Structure formats: structure tokens, C-alpha cells
PDB file of N, CA, C and O in Angstrom:
ATOM      1  N   MET A   1     127.065 167.651 137.035  1.00  0.00           N
ATOM      2  CA  MET A   1     126.346 168.752 135.779  1.00  0.00           C
ATOM      3  C   MET A   1     126.415 167.455 134.743  1.00  0.00           C
ATOM      4  O   MET A   1     126.845 166.306 134.634  1.00  0.00           O
ATOM      5  N   LEU A   2     125.845 168.253 134.224  1.00  0.00           N
ATOM      6  CA  LEU A   2     125.414 167.213 132.202  1.00  0.00           C
ATOM      7  C   LEU A   2     126.731 166.847 131.290  1.00  0.00           C
ATOM      8  O   LEU A   2     127.206 165.804 130.840  1.00  0.00           O
ATOM      9  N   HIS A   3     127.216 168.799 131.234  1.00  0.00           N
ATOM     10  CA  HIS A   3     128.269 167.911 130.546  1.00  0.00           C
ATOM     11  C   HIS A   3     129.413 167.544 130.839  1.00  0.00           C
ATOM     12  O   HIS A   3     130.229 167.316 129.946  1.00  0.00           O
ATOM     13  N   ALA A   4     129.900 167.330 132.900  1.00  0.00           N
ATOM     14  CA  ALA A   4     130.702 166.337 133.212  1.00  0.00           C
ATOM     15  C   ALA A   4     130.176 164.823 132.997  1.00  0.00           C
ATOM     16  O   ALA A   4     130.892 163.866 132.701  1.00  0.00           O
ATOM     17  N   LYS A   5     128.833 164.802 133.199  1.00  0.00           N
ATOM     18  CA  LYS A   5     128.744 163.585 132.552  1.00  0.00           C
ATOM     19  C   LYS A   5     128.640 162.835 131.121  1.00  0.00           C
ATOM     20  O   LYS A   5     128.232 161.798 130.598  1.00  0.00           O
ATOM     21  N   ARG A   6     129.198 163.902 130.879  1.00  0.00           N
ATOM     22  CA  ARG A   6     129.220 163.320 128.844  1.00  0.00           C
ATOM     23  C   ARG A   6     127.268 163.704 128.195  1.00  0.00           C
ATOM     24  O   ARG A   6     126.896 163.539 127.033  1.00  0.00           O
ATOM     25  N   ARG A   7     126.675 164.043 128.972  1.00  0.00           N
ATOM     26  CA  ARG A   7     124.946 164.159 129.329  1.00  0.00           C
ATOM     27  C   ARG A   7     125.078 166.026 127.634  1.00  0.00           C
ATOM     28  O   ARG A   7     124.231 166.617 126.964  1.00  0.00           O
ATOM     29  N   LEU A   8     125.850 166.074 127.705  1.00  0.00           N
ATOM     30  CA  LEU A   8     125.429 167.648 126.967  1.00  0.00           C
ATOM     31  C   LEU A   8     126.765 167.780 126.926  1.00  0.00           C
ATOM     32  O   LEU A   8     127.400 167.858 127.977  1.00  0.00           O
ATOM     33  N   GLU A   9     127.605 167.839 125.256  1.00  0.00           N
ATOM     34  CA  GLU A   9     128.035 168.378 124.016  1.00  0.00           C
ATOM     35  C   GLU A   9     128.461 169.869 124.306  1.00  0.00           C
ATOM     36  O   GLU A   9     127.499 170.636 124.346  1.00  0.00           O
ATOM     37  N   LEU A  10     129.223 170.222 124.437  1.00  0.00           N
ATOM     38  CA  LEU A  10     129.043 172.175 124.386  1.00  0.00           C
ATOM     39  C   LEU A  10     130.597 172.370 123.938  1.00  0.00           C
ATOM     40  O   LEU A  10     131.689 171.925 124.292  1.00  0.00           O
ATOM     41  N   PRO A  11     129.996 173.464 122.765  1.00  0.00           N
ATOM     42  CA  PRO A  11     131.021 173.871 121.184  1.00  0.00           C
ATOM     43  C   PRO A  11     132.793 174.186 121.945  1.00  0.00           C
ATOM     44  O   PRO A  11     133.719 173.855 121.204  1.00  0.00           O
ATOM     45  N   VAL A  12     133.146 174.734 123.209  1.00  0.00           N
ATOM     46  CA  VAL A  12     134.248 175.239 123.512  1.00  0.00           C
ATOM     47  C   VAL A  12     133.802 175.180 125.769  1.00  0.00           C
ATOM     48  O   VAL A  12     132.792 175.087 126.466  1.00  0.00           O
ATOM     49  N   PRO A  13     135.342 175.309 125.996  1.00  0.00           N
ATOM     50  CA  PRO A  13     135.526 175.500 127.165  1.00  0.00           C
ATOM     51  C   PRO A  13     134.013 175.372 128.180  1.00  0.00           C
ATOM     52  O   PRO A  13     133.053 175.927 127.645  1.00  0.00           O
ATOM     53  N   PHE A  14     133.777 174.849 129.271  1.00  0.00           N
ATOM     54  CA  PHE A  14     132.742 175.198 129.626  1.00  0.00           C
ATOM     55  C   PHE A  14     132.785 176.421 130.609  1.00  0.00           C
ATOM     56  O   PHE A  14     131.724 176.938 130.959  1.00  0.00           O
ATOM     57  N   ALA A  15     134.102 176.937 131.103  1.00  0.00           N
ATOM     58  CA  ALA A  15     134.407 178.006 131.505  1.00  0.00           C
ATOM     59  C   ALA A  15     133.640 179.559 130.412  1.00  0.00           C
ATOM     60  O   ALA A  15     132.976 180.531 130.771  1.00  0.00           O
ATOM     61  N   ALA A  16     134.107 179.162 129.158  1.00  0.00           N
ATOM     62  CA  ALA A  16     134.089 180.052 128.566  1.00  0.00           C
ATOM     63  C   ALA A  16     133.144 180.020 128.016  1.00  0.00           C
ATOM     64  O   ALA A  16     132.956 180.792 127.076  1.00  0.00           O
ATOM     65  N   TRP A  17     131.839 178.750 128.562  1.00  0.00           N
ATOM     66  CA  TRP A  17     130.189 178.363 128.144  1.00  0.00           C
ATOM     67  C   TRP A  17     129.509 179.441 128.821  1.00  0.00           C
ATOM     68  O   TRP A  17     128.837 180.292 128.239  1.00  0.00           O
ATOM     69  N   LEU A  18     129.677 179.391 129.910  1.00  0.00           N
ATOM     70  CA  LEU A  18     129.298 179.528 131.106  1.00  0.00           C
ATOM     71  C   LEU A  18     129.878 181.587 131.512  1.00  0.00           C
ATOM     72  O   LEU A  18     129.763 182.512 132.316  1.00  0.00           O
ATOM     73  N   GLN A  19     130.308 181.287 130.600  1.00  0.00           N
ATOM     74  CA  GLN A  19     130.289 183.109 131.007  1.00  0.00           C
ATOM     75  C   GLN A  19     129.423 183.573 129.656  1.00  0.00           C
ATOM     76  O   GLN A  19     128.563 184.385 129.997  1.00  0.00           O
ATOM     77  N   ALA A  20     129.401 183.340 128.450  1.00  0.00           N
ATOM     78  CA  ALA A  20     128.581 183.395 127.074  1.00  0.00           C
ATOM     79  C   ALA A  20     127.181 182.992 127.822  1.00  0.00           C
ATOM     80  O   ALA A  20     126.240 183.757 127.608  1.00  0.00           O
ATOM     81  N   ALA A  21     126.967 181.966 128.603  1.00  0.00           N
ATOM     82  CA  ALA A  21     125.379 181.831 128.564  1.00  0.00           C
ATOM     83  C   ALA A  21     125.097 182.517 129.461  1.00  0.00           C
ATOM     84  O   ALA A  21     123.872 182.619 129.522  1.00  0.00           O
ATOM     85  N   ALA A  22     125.798 183.284 130.526  1.00  0.00           N
ATOM     86  CA  ALA A  22     125.046 183.971 132.188  1.00  0.00           C
ATOM     87  C   ALA A  22     125.013 185.977 131.434  1.00  0.00           C
ATOM     88  O   ALA A  22     124.453 186.929 131.978  1.00  0.00           O
ATOM     89  N   GLY A  23     125.896 185.997 129.966  1.00  0.00           N
ATOM     90  CA  GLY A  23     125.938 187.281 130.209  1.00  0.00           C
ATOM     91  C   GLY A  23     124.548 187.980 130.829  1.00  0.00           C
ATOM     92  O   GLY A  23     123.480 187.429 131.095  1.00  0.00           O
ATOM     93  N   PRO A  24     124.908 189.291 130.956  1.00  0.00           N
ATOM     94  CA  PRO A  24     123.409 190.050 130.968  1.00  0.00           C
ATOM     95  C   PRO A  24     122.803 190.094 129.952  1.00  0.00           C
ATOM     96  O   PRO A  24     121.714 189.554 130.142  1.00  0.00           O
ATOM     97  N   ASN A  25     122.946 190.609 128.482  1.00  0.00           N
ATOM     98  CA  ASN A  25     121.687 190.022 128.026  1.00  0.00           C
ATOM     99  C   ASN A  25     121.023 188.772 127.378  1.00  0.00           C
ATOM    100  O   ASN A  25     120.289 188.493 126.431  1.00  0.00           O
ATOM    101  N   VAL A  26     121.766 188.096 128.538  1.00  0.00           N
ATOM    102  CA  VAL A  26     121.262 186.485 128.499  1.00  0.00           C
ATOM    103  C   VAL A  26     120.592 185.682 128.879  1.00  0.00           C
ATOM    104  O   VAL A  26     120.139 184.756 128.207  1.00  0.00           O
ATOM    105  N   LEU A  27     120.392 185.910 130.136  1.00  0.00           N
ATOM    106  CA  LEU A  27     119.729 186.296 131.187  1.00  0.00           C
ATOM    107  C   LEU A  27     119.547 186.631 132.485  1.00  0.00           C
ATOM    108  O   LEU A  27     120.494 186.576 133.269  1.00  0.00           O
ATOM    109  N   LYS A  28     118.268 187.032 132.887  1.00  0.00           N
ATOM    110  CA  LYS A  28     119.050 188.127 134.279  1.00  0.00           C
ATOM    111  C   LYS A  28     118.624 187.076 135.708  1.00  0.00           C
ATOM    112  O   LYS A  28     117.603 186.444 135.976  1.00  0.00           O
ATOM    113  N   VAL A  29     119.971 187.260 136.445  1.00  0.00           N
ATOM    114  CA  VAL A  29     119.445 185.928 137.664  1.00  0.00           C
ATOM    115  C   VAL A  29     118.943 186.625 139.132  1.00  0.00           C
ATOM    116  O   VAL A  29     119.733 187.422 139.636  1.00  0.00           O
ATOM    117  N   LEU A  30     117.902 186.408 139.705  1.00  0.00           N
ATOM    118  CA  LEU A  30     116.641 185.643 140.723  1.00  0.00           C
ATOM    119  C   LEU A  30     116.933 185.958 141.674  1.00  0.00           C
ATOM    120  O   LEU A  30     117.226 184.946 142.312  1.00  0.00           O
ATOM    121  N   PRO A  31     117.136 187.349 142.614  1.00  0.00           N
ATOM    122  CA  PRO A  31     116.847 186.633 143.944  1.00  0.00           C
ATOM    123  C   PRO A  31     116.317 185.519 144.054  1.00  0.00           C
ATOM    124  O   PRO A  31     115.547 185.004 143.244  1.00  0.00           O
ATOM    125  N   LEU A  32     116.898 184.831 145.612  1.00  0.00           N
ATOM    126  CA  LEU A  32     115.992 183.940 146.852  1.00  0.00           C
ATOM    127  C   LEU A  32     115.595 185.033 148.019  1.00  0.00           C
ATOM    128  O   LEU A  32     116.165 185.366 149.058  1.00  0.00           O
ATOM    129  N   ASP A  33     114.337 185.455 147.377  1.00  0.00           N
ATOM    130  CA  ASP A  33     113.185 186.143 147.958  1.00  0.00           C
ATOM    131  C   ASP A  33     111.857 185.450 149.145  1.00  0.00           C
ATOM    132  O   ASP A  33     111.267 184.390 149.356  1.00  0.00           O
ATOM    133  N   VAL A  34     111.922 186.958 149.706  1.00  0.00           N
ATOM    134  CA  VAL A  34     110.771 186.084 150.213  1.00  0.00           C
ATOM    135  C   VAL A  34     109.215 185.540 149.955  1.00  0.00           C
ATOM    136  O   VAL A  34     108.319 184.999 150.604  1.00  0.00           O
ATOM    137  N   GLU A  35     109.546 186.204 148.093  1.00  0.00           N
ATOM    138  CA  GLU A  35     108.229 184.991 147.658  1.00  0.00           C
ATOM    139  C   GLU A  35     108.579 184.409 146.877  1.00  0.00           C
ATOM    140  O   GLU A  35     107.903 184.051 145.913  1.00  0.00           O
ATOM    141  N   VAL A  36     110.038 184.087 147.129  1.00  0.00           N
ATOM    142  CA  VAL A  36     110.551 182.411 146.018  1.00  0.00           C
ATOM    143  C   VAL A  36     110.313 181.465 147.559  1.00  0.00           C
ATOM    144  O   VAL A  36     109.813 180.342 147.485  1.00  0.00           O
ATOM    145  N   ILE A  37     110.616 181.897 148.546  1.00  0.00           N
ATOM    146  CA  ILE A  37     110.178 180.819 149.663  1.00  0.00           C
ATOM    147  C   ILE A  37     109.187 181.005 149.693  1.00  0.00           C
ATOM    148  O   ILE A  37     108.950 179.800 149.614  1.00  0.00           O
ATOM    149  N   VAL A  38     107.427 181.784 149.777  1.00  0.00           N
ATOM    150  CA  VAL A  38     106.603 181.552 149.856  1.00  0.00           C
ATOM    151  C   VAL A  38     105.945 180.705 149.191  1.00  0.00           C
ATOM    152  O   VAL A  38     104.897 180.099 149.409  1.00  0.00           O
ATOM    153  N   ALA A  39     107.454 180.747 147.451  1.00  0.00           N
ATOM    154  CA  ALA A  39     105.626 179.681 146.455  1.00  0.00           C
ATOM    155  C   ALA A  39     107.136 178.193 146.438  1.00  0.00           C
ATOM    156  O   ALA A  39     107.114 177.197 145.715  1.00  0.00           O
ATOM    157  N   LEU A  40     108.332 178.587 147.544  1.00  0.00           N
ATOM    158  CA  LEU A  40     108.630 177.014 147.716  1.00  0.00           C
ATOM    159  C   LEU A  40     107.410 175.686 148.839  1.00  0.00           C
ATOM    160  O   LEU A  40     106.932 174.551 148.810  1.00  0.00           O
ATOM    161  N   ASP A  41     107.489 177.075 149.760  1.00  0.00           N
ATOM    162  CA  ASP A  41     106.456 176.160 150.954  1.00  0.00           C
ATOM    163  C   ASP A  41     105.769 176.115 150.329  1.00  0.00           C
ATOM    164  O   ASP A  41     106.121 174.938 150.257  1.00  0.00           O
ATOM    165  N   GLY A  42     104.372 176.260 149.135  1.00  0.00           N
ATOM    166  CA  GLY A  42     103.932 176.280 149.377  1.00  0.00           C
ATOM    167  C   GLY A  42     103.657 174.881 148.197  1.00  0.00           C
ATOM    168  O   GLY A  42     102.541 174.374 148.084  1.00  0.00           O
ATOM    169  N   LEU A  43     104.569 174.521 147.590  1.00  0.00           N
ATOM    170  CA  LEU A  43     104.480 173.234 146.936  1.00  0.00           C
ATOM    171  C   LEU A  43     104.040 171.939 147.159  1.00  0.00           C
ATOM    172  O   LEU A  43     104.404 171.691 148.308  1.00  0.00           O
ATOM    173  N   PRO A  44     103.648 171.281 146.854  1.00  0.00           N
ATOM    174  CA  PRO A  44     103.154 169.868 147.307  1.00  0.00           C
ATOM    175  C   PRO A  44     104.142 169.468 147.956  1.00  0.00           C
ATOM    176  O   PRO A  44     105.065 169.212 147.183  1.00  0.00           O
ATOM    177  N   ASP A  45     104.393 169.294 148.985  1.00  0.00           N
ATOM    178  CA  ASP A  45     105.286 167.432 149.850  1.00  0.00           C
ATOM    179  C   ASP A  45     106.182 166.303 148.723  1.00  0.00           C
ATOM    180  O   ASP A  45     107.291 165.772 148.781  1.00  0.00           O
ATOM    181  N   SER A  46     104.879 166.276 147.564  1.00  0.00           N
ATOM    182  CA  SER A  46     105.224 164.923 146.727  1.00  0.00           C
ATOM    183  C   SER A  46     105.563 165.502 145.207  1.00  0.00           C
ATOM    184  O   SER A  46     105.495 164.699 144.276  1.00  0.00           O
ATOM    185  N   PHE A  47     105.909 166.815 144.952  1.00  0.00           N
ATOM    186  CA  PHE A  47     106.648 167.660 144.278  1.00  0.00           C
ATOM    187  C   PHE A  47     107.803 167.545 144.264  1.00  0.00           C
ATOM    188  O   PHE A  47     108.514 168.222 145.006  1.00  0.00           O
ATOM    189  N   HIS A  48     108.444 166.367 143.136  1.00  0.00           N
ATOM    190  CA  HIS A  48     110.248 166.892 143.325  1.00  0.00           C
ATOM    191  C   HIS A  48     110.711 166.227 144.550  1.00  0.00           C
ATOM    192  O   HIS A  48     109.998 166.205 145.553  1.00  0.00           O
ATOM    193  N   GLY A  49     111.980 165.636 144.510  1.00  0.00           N
ATOM    194  CA  GLY A  49     112.544 165.893 145.711  1.00  0.00           C
ATOM    195  C   GLY A  49     114.012 166.367 145.309  1.00  0.00           C
ATOM    196  O   GLY A  49     114.643 166.580 146.345  1.00  0.00           O
ATOM    197  N   ASP A  50     114.928 166.653 143.947  1.00  0.00           N
ATOM    198  CA  ASP A  50     115.123 167.610 144.159  1.00  0.00           C
ATOM    199  C   ASP A  50     115.583 168.945 144.489  1.00  0.00           C
ATOM    200  O   ASP A  50     115.747 169.604 143.462  1.00  0.00           O
ATOM    201  N   PRO A  51     115.782 169.420 145.282  1.00  0.00           N
ATOM    202  CA  PRO A  51     115.366 170.399 145.961  1.00  0.00           C
ATOM    203  C   PRO A  51     116.192 171.817 145.025  1.00  0.00           C
ATOM    204  O   PRO A  51     115.936 172.979 145.339  1.00  0.00           O
ATOM    205  N   ALA A  52     117.019 171.531 144.064  1.00  0.00           N
ATOM    206  CA  ALA A  52     117.368 172.849 143.556  1.00  0.00           C
ATOM    207  C   ALA A  52     116.229 172.779 142.408  1.00  0.00           C
ATOM    208  O   ALA A  52     116.005 173.959 142.139  1.00  0.00           O
ATOM    209  N   ASP A  53     115.267 171.826 141.469  1.00  0.00           N
ATOM    210  CA  ASP A  53     114.459 172.160 140.689  1.00  0.00           C
ATOM    211  C   ASP A  53     112.966 172.602 141.385  1.00  0.00           C
ATOM    212  O   ASP A  53     112.143 173.342 140.848  1.00  0.00           O
ATOM    213  N   ARG A  54     112.826 171.932 142.767  1.00  0.00           N
ATOM    214  CA  ARG A  54     112.046 172.799 143.713  1.00  0.00           C
ATOM    215  C   ARG A  54     112.299 174.384 143.667  1.00  0.00           C
ATOM    216  O   ARG A  54     111.655 175.425 143.540  1.00  0.00           O
ATOM    217  N   LEU A  55     113.407 174.017 143.819  1.00  0.00           N
ATOM    218  CA  LEU A  55     114.029 176.623 143.812  1.00  0.00           C
ATOM    219  C   LEU A  55     113.975 176.998 142.569  1.00  0.00           C
ATOM    220  O   LEU A  55     114.138 178.174 142.244  1.00  0.00           O
ATOM    221  N   ILE A  56     113.694 175.856 141.559  1.00  0.00           N
ATOM    222  CA  ILE A  56     113.317 176.897 140.117  1.00  0.00           C
ATOM    223  C   ILE A  56     111.913 176.818 140.241  1.00  0.00           C
ATOM    224  O   ILE A  56     111.448 177.936 140.461  1.00  0.00           O
ATOM    225  N   VAL A  57     111.093 175.967 140.188  1.00  0.00           N
ATOM    226  CA  VAL A  57     110.038 176.096 140.151  1.00  0.00           C
ATOM    227  C   VAL A  57     109.444 177.097 140.857  1.00  0.00           C
ATOM    228  O   VAL A  57     108.816 177.930 140.202  1.00  0.00           O
ATOM    229  N   ALA A  58     109.493 177.206 141.990  1.00  0.00           N
ATOM    230  CA  ALA A  58     109.264 178.095 143.499  1.00  0.00           C
ATOM    231  C   ALA A  58     110.100 179.347 142.896  1.00  0.00           C
ATOM    232  O   ALA A  58     110.098 180.395 143.541  1.00  0.00           O
ATOM    233  N   THR A  59     110.695 179.278 141.880  1.00  0.00           N
ATOM    234  CA  THR A  59     111.173 180.601 141.790  1.00  0.00           C
ATOM    235  C   THR A  59     110.645 181.324 140.191  1.00  0.00           C
ATOM    236  O   THR A  59     110.996 182.461 139.877  1.00  0.00           O
ATOM    237  N   ALA A  60     110.256 180.940 139.795  1.00  0.00           N
ATOM    238  CA  ALA A  60     109.392 180.809 138.241  1.00  0.00           C
ATOM    239  C   ALA A  60     108.065 180.950 138.628  1.00  0.00           C
ATOM    240  O   ALA A  60     107.312 181.574 137.880  1.00  0.00           O
ATOM    241  N   ARG A  61     107.548 180.364 139.914  1.00  0.00           N
ATOM    242  CA  ARG A  61     106.224 180.056 139.880  1.00  0.00           C
ATOM    243  C   ARG A  61     105.831 182.390 141.338  1.00  0.00           C
ATOM    244  O   ARG A  61     104.938 183.191 141.612  1.00  0.00           O
ATOM    245  N   ALA A  62     107.179 182.148 141.578  1.00  0.00           N
ATOM    246  CA  ALA A  62     106.864 183.369 142.086  1.00  0.00           C
ATOM    247  C   ALA A  62     107.535 185.305 141.440  1.00  0.00           C
ATOM    248  O   ALA A  62     107.147 186.383 141.890  1.00  0.00           O
ATOM    249  N   HIS A  63     108.418 185.109 140.496  1.00  0.00           N
ATOM    250  CA  HIS A  63     108.147 186.329 139.759  1.00  0.00           C
ATOM    251  C   HIS A  63     107.452 186.001 137.954  1.00  0.00           C
ATOM    252  O   HIS A  63     107.737 186.576 136.904  1.00  0.00           O
ATOM    253  N   ALA A  64     106.245 184.581 138.289  1.00  0.00           N
ATOM    254  CA  ALA A  64     105.073 184.555 137.005  1.00  0.00           C
ATOM    255  C   ALA A  64     105.247 184.529 135.539  1.00  0.00           C
ATOM    256  O   ALA A  64     104.613 185.107 134.656  1.00  0.00           O
ATOM    257  N   MET A  65     106.717 183.354 135.461  1.00  0.00           N
ATOM    258  CA  MET A  65     107.638 183.641 134.403  1.00  0.00           C
ATOM    259  C   MET A  65     107.636 182.106 134.315  1.00  0.00           C
ATOM    260  O   MET A  65     108.055 181.342 135.184  1.00  0.00           O
ATOM    261  N   PRO A  66     107.106 181.782 133.151  1.00  0.00           N
ATOM    262  CA  PRO A  66     106.795 180.652 131.485  1.00  0.00           C
ATOM    263  C   PRO A  66     108.386 179.951 132.816  1.00  0.00           C
ATOM    264  O   PRO A  66     108.721 180.434 133.897  1.00  0.00           O
ATOM    265  N   LEU A  67     109.016 178.620 132.007  1.00  0.00           N
ATOM    266  CA  LEU A  67     109.942 177.463 132.468  1.00  0.00           C
ATOM    267  C   LEU A  67     110.334 176.542 131.407  1.00  0.00           C
ATOM    268  O   LEU A  67     109.764 175.519 131.028  1.00  0.00           O
ATOM    269  N   ALA A  68     112.061 177.418 130.748  1.00  0.00           N
ATOM    270  CA  ALA A  68     112.016 175.732 129.656  1.00  0.00           C
ATOM    271  C   ALA A  68     112.857 175.262 130.652  1.00  0.00           C
ATOM    272  O   ALA A  68     113.611 175.838 131.436  1.00  0.00           O
ATOM    273  N   THR A  69     112.599 174.196 130.478  1.00  0.00           N
ATOM    274  CA  THR A  69     112.152 172.516 130.770  1.00  0.00           C
ATOM    275  C   THR A  69     112.183 171.264 130.329  1.00  0.00           C
ATOM    276  O   THR A  69     111.296 171.050 129.503  1.00  0.00           O
ATOM    277  N   HIS A  70     112.969 170.215 130.599  1.00  0.00           N
ATOM    278  CA  HIS A  70     112.649 168.659 129.806  1.00  0.00           C
ATOM    279  C   HIS A  70     112.703 168.145 131.074  1.00  0.00           C
ATOM    280  O   HIS A  70     112.944 166.976 131.377  1.00  0.00           O
ATOM    281  N   ASP A  71     112.535 168.807 131.596  1.00  0.00           N
ATOM    282  CA  ASP A  71     112.839 167.332 133.240  1.00  0.00           C
ATOM    283  C   ASP A  71     111.361 167.160 133.098  1.00  0.00           C
ATOM    284  O   ASP A  71     110.446 167.983 133.102  1.00  0.00           O
ATOM    285  N   LYS A  72     111.377 166.222 133.006  1.00  0.00           N
ATOM    286  CA  LYS A  72     109.471 165.393 133.362  1.00  0.00           C
ATOM    287  C   LYS A  72     108.656 165.113 134.311  1.00  0.00           C
ATOM    288  O   LYS A  72     107.488 164.727 134.322  1.00  0.00           O
ATOM    289  N   GLN A  73     109.563 165.401 135.269  1.00  0.00           N
ATOM    290  CA  GLN A  73     108.245 165.690 136.453  1.00  0.00           C
ATOM    291  C   GLN A  73     107.888 166.589 136.806  1.00  0.00           C
ATOM    292  O   GLN A  73     106.892 166.787 137.503  1.00  0.00           O
ATOM    293  N   ILE A  74     109.104 167.788 136.131  1.00  0.00           N
ATOM    294  CA  ILE A  74     108.480 168.946 136.535  1.00  0.00           C
ATOM    295  C   ILE A  74     107.055 169.593 135.476  1.00  0.00           C
ATOM    296  O   ILE A  74     106.008 170.188 135.733  1.00  0.00           O
ATOM    297  N   ARG A  75     107.772 169.049 134.114  1.00  0.00           N
ATOM    298  CA  ARG A  75     106.418 169.199 133.140  1.00  0.00           C
ATOM    299  C   ARG A  75     104.908 168.323 133.599  1.00  0.00           C
ATOM    300  O   ARG A  75     103.768 168.776 133.698  1.00  0.00           O
ATOM    301  N   ARG A  76     105.323 167.173 133.781  1.00  0.00           N
ATOM    302  CA  ARG A  76     104.327 166.428 134.470  1.00  0.00           C
ATOM    303  C   ARG A  76     103.202 166.870 135.610  1.00  0.00           C
ATOM    304  O   ARG A  76     101.979 166.737 135.667  1.00  0.00           O
ATOM    305  N   ALA A  77     104.396 167.579 136.671  1.00  0.00           N
ATOM    306  CA  ALA A  77     103.843 168.005 137.431  1.00  0.00           C
ATOM    307  C   ALA A  77     102.041 169.709 136.996  1.00  0.00           C
ATOM    308  O   ALA A  77     100.853 170.031 137.024  1.00  0.00           O
ATOM    309  N   ARG A  78     103.351 169.998 136.711  1.00  0.00           N
ATOM    310  CA  ARG A  78     101.478 170.977 135.990  1.00  0.00           C
ATOM    311  C   ARG A  78     101.272 172.218 136.887  1.00  0.00           C
ATOM    312  O   ARG A  78     100.192 172.809 136.897  1.00  0.00           O
ATOM    313  N   LEU A  79     103.193 172.922 138.260  1.00  0.00           N
ATOM    314  CA  LEU A  79     103.057 173.414 138.878  1.00  0.00           C
ATOM    315  C   LEU A  79     103.141 175.278 138.668  1.00  0.00           C
ATOM    316  O   LEU A  79     102.832 176.234 139.380  1.00  0.00           O
ATOM    317  N   VAL A  80     104.020 175.030 136.627  1.00  0.00           N
ATOM    318  CA  VAL A  80     104.608 176.151 135.896  1.00  0.00           C
ATOM    319  C   VAL A  80     103.817 176.401 134.904  1.00  0.00           C
ATOM    320  O   VAL A  80     103.264 175.470 134.318  1.00  0.00           O
ATOM    321  N   LYS A  81     103.651 177.499 134.596  1.00  0.00           N
ATOM    322  CA  LYS A  81     103.644 177.744 133.056  1.00  0.00           C
ATOM    323  C   LYS A  81     104.349 177.304 132.265  1.00  0.00           C
ATOM    324  O   LYS A  81     105.396 177.894 132.532  1.00  0.00           O
ATOM    325  N   LEU A  82     104.592 176.559 131.302  1.00  0.00           N
ATOM    326  CA  LEU A  82     105.923 175.758 130.625  1.00  0.00           C
ATOM    327  C   LEU A  82     106.317 176.944 129.223  1.00  0.00           C
ATOM    328  O   LEU A  82     105.387 177.579 128.727  1.00  0.00           O
ATOM    329  N   TRP A  83     107.905 177.145 128.644  1.00  0.00           N
ATOM    330  CA  TRP A  83     107.779 178.128 128.178  1.00  0.00           C
ATOM    331  C   TRP A  83     107.956 177.606 126.498  1.00  0.00           C
ATOM    332  O   TRP A  83     108.722 176.735 126.085  1.00  0.00           O
ATOM    333  N   LYS A  84     107.151 178.302 125.841  1.00  0.00           N
ATOM    334  CA  LYS A  84     106.948 177.446 124.494  1.00  0.00           C
ATOM    335  C   LYS A  84     107.596 178.687 123.138  1.00  0.00           C
ATOM    336  O   LYS A  84     107.085 179.774 122.870  1.00  0.00           O
ATOM    337  N   PRO A  85     108.793 178.083 122.507  1.00  0.00           N
ATOM    338  CA  PRO A  85     109.627 178.761 121.687  1.00  0.00           C
ATOM    339  C   PRO A  85     108.159 179.689 120.013  1.00  0.00           C
ATOM    340  O   PRO A  85     108.619 180.375 119.101  1.00  0.00           O
TER     341      PRO A  85
END
């Protein structure tokens, strides 16, 4: 994880940060449902070798949601709408 690799500095211990970041008023956890699996199957084989990133993109596509990411491979692939503040 980014904080363990010292690539992300958190102002509080990780457990406290995660509890706050995953609060019900902050985000909604989406299920790994049939629509996500179909979207995952529809991604090109050439797109991203990281299974977690493939699931993230498939979930955004299945739910027609923009994705906030700095991942260069995801951004370059243009397979999902990107969130803009």
C-alpha cells in the first residue's frame, strides 16, 4: 500500500484514516455483481495487468461513474470517464 511504501503520508495512523475515509458520508461500497463481471470481461486483454485496477475500471464502467485516479495506464486507456473536480 502507498502509505507502507512511504509514497503517501497520512496525518493520523492508517487505521484511523481508513475508518474516516470509508465513512458512510464519504463513499459507497459497490458490490462485485454481474454487471461488474460483464464489464470486466469486456475490457481489452491489452489493458493493465493489475487485476485490482481492472476491477476498479470495470466497476466504474458498470455503474457509469467517473473515476478519480492518477494511474497513468488507466488514464491513457480512455476506457472510463475521468472525474474532474
